[in-house]
N, C-alpha and C positions, 0 to 999 in steps of 0.2 A: 162735733164742732160745727157751729152754724156758719154757712158761707156768707162772706161779706158781700154786700150788694153796693156797687159803685156806679153812680150816675155817669154815663159817658155822653149822652145827648139829652138835653131838655127840650121842651116844646119849641122854644125860640130857635134853637140850633137846628132842630129837625125841620122847621119851616124853611130856614135858610138853605139847608141841604137839599130839600125837595125842590125848591125853586131853581136851584143851580142844576139839578139833575134834569128838570123839565127843559131848561134851555139847551142842555146837551142833547137831549132826545130830539128837540126841534132842529138843532144844527145838523145832526146826522140824518134827518128826514126832511130837509128843506126842499128837496126835489119831489117830494110826495104830496099828495092831496089829503091823505089820511094815514093814520097809524092805529094799530090795535095793541092795547096793553093787556097781556095775559097775566093776571095776578094769581099767584099760587094761593090756594084756599087757606083762609085764616088771615094772618097778619100781612101776607103778601098781597092779598086782594085789597086790603085797606091802604097799603102803600100805593098800589096801582090806581085806586080811586082818587087819592090825593094828588098823585102825579098828573092824572087826567084833568083834574080841576085847574092845576097850574098851567098845563099845556093849552087848555081852552082859553085861559086868560091872556097868554103871551103869544099865541100863534094862530094862524088861520087853519091849522090842521083839523080835519074831522077826527075826533078821538073816540074810539070805541074801547070798552073794557069787557073782557071775558074772564070768568073764573076757571082756573085750571085745577081740577080736582085730582089730588094725588095723596096717597098714603105715605107720609114722610118717613115713617118708621119701617114700613115694609112695602116699598114701591112695586114689587112684583105680585103682591097679594090681590090687587085689582088694577086693571088697565087705567093709567092716567087719562083724563078726558076733559073736554070743554065743549060748550055749545056755541055754535057759530061757524061762519065760513071765513077763513083767512087766506084763501087762495089768491095769489097775486098781490098780497098786501104786505106792508112792512109791519113786523111784529116785535114787540119788546116783552120778553119774559121778565116778570117782576117778582121779587121776594123781599122779605124783610132782612134776612141775614144769610150771607153765603158762608156756610160752615165748611163741610167737607167737599161740597160740590155735588154730592149725590142727588139731592132733590132737584137741583137745576138740570143735571144731566138727564135724569129720567123725565123731567118736565119738557125737554126738547123733543122727545120722541113723538108725542101726538101732534105737535106743531108741524113737524117735518112731513107728516102724512097729508098735509093740505097744500104743499108747495107755495109757501110764502115767498115774496121777492127778497126778503131780508129778515134775519132774526138777530136781535141784540138781547143782551142780558143786563138788567139794572137791579141793583140791591142797595138798600139803605145803609147796611153795615156789612163790610167784608172782613172776614177773618183770613189770616194768611196760612191756614193749615188745610190745604186741599189734599184729599185722598183720591180725587177724581180729576181728570184733565179738563177742567172747565174754569173759566174766569169771567168775571163781570166786565162788560164794556163801560158801564156807567156806575160809579160808586159814590154814595153819599159820604161815607166815613170809613176809613180803614183802621183796624185795630189789630195789633200784634198781641196774641194771647198764648197762653200755654194750652196744651191739649185738654187739661182738666177744667179750664175755665169755660164759661158759657155766656153767650150774649142773649139777652131777652129784650124784645121790643114790646112795650106795653101799649095796648090799644084800648080804646073805649068807644064802642060804636064805630063811627067812621073817622074817628080822630086818633092820631098817633100821639101818645102822651110823653113817652120817654124811652130811652134805651139804657139798659144796665148791663154791667159786667159782673158776673157772679163767679 
């Protein structure tokens, strides 16, 4: 049986959600002069780049984006890593979907090695089935799903096209 694909966020709604998320990031970092967005490789880095563009439009913050490389399926197979120095900086770990919380939790480890002043988590879509004790501080859209359902964020280049429930 083919899984039904249901549109939960179209481009217009994604734009609205990202802009709101950017305002929230700015509010939480209003005492800072800069912020680093650490986008999880793949769709997470696309979300981070889009958030960075909105932040640059609406705030005076210097916004840097780094790509956090992590094997989502087997996070212990290779050490998660990123290039750059975030020591003494405010950091936002960004991903497209918070599913079980596993990727986000493993993604925090390399960030902590650099002693940032603050770490926040931002996700475009948050599912409410966490297996690991991590939750996003900034959420674009929350979806209650069954364990068998899957959320897919569709990107094309640096654009986020849509989000689907399967």
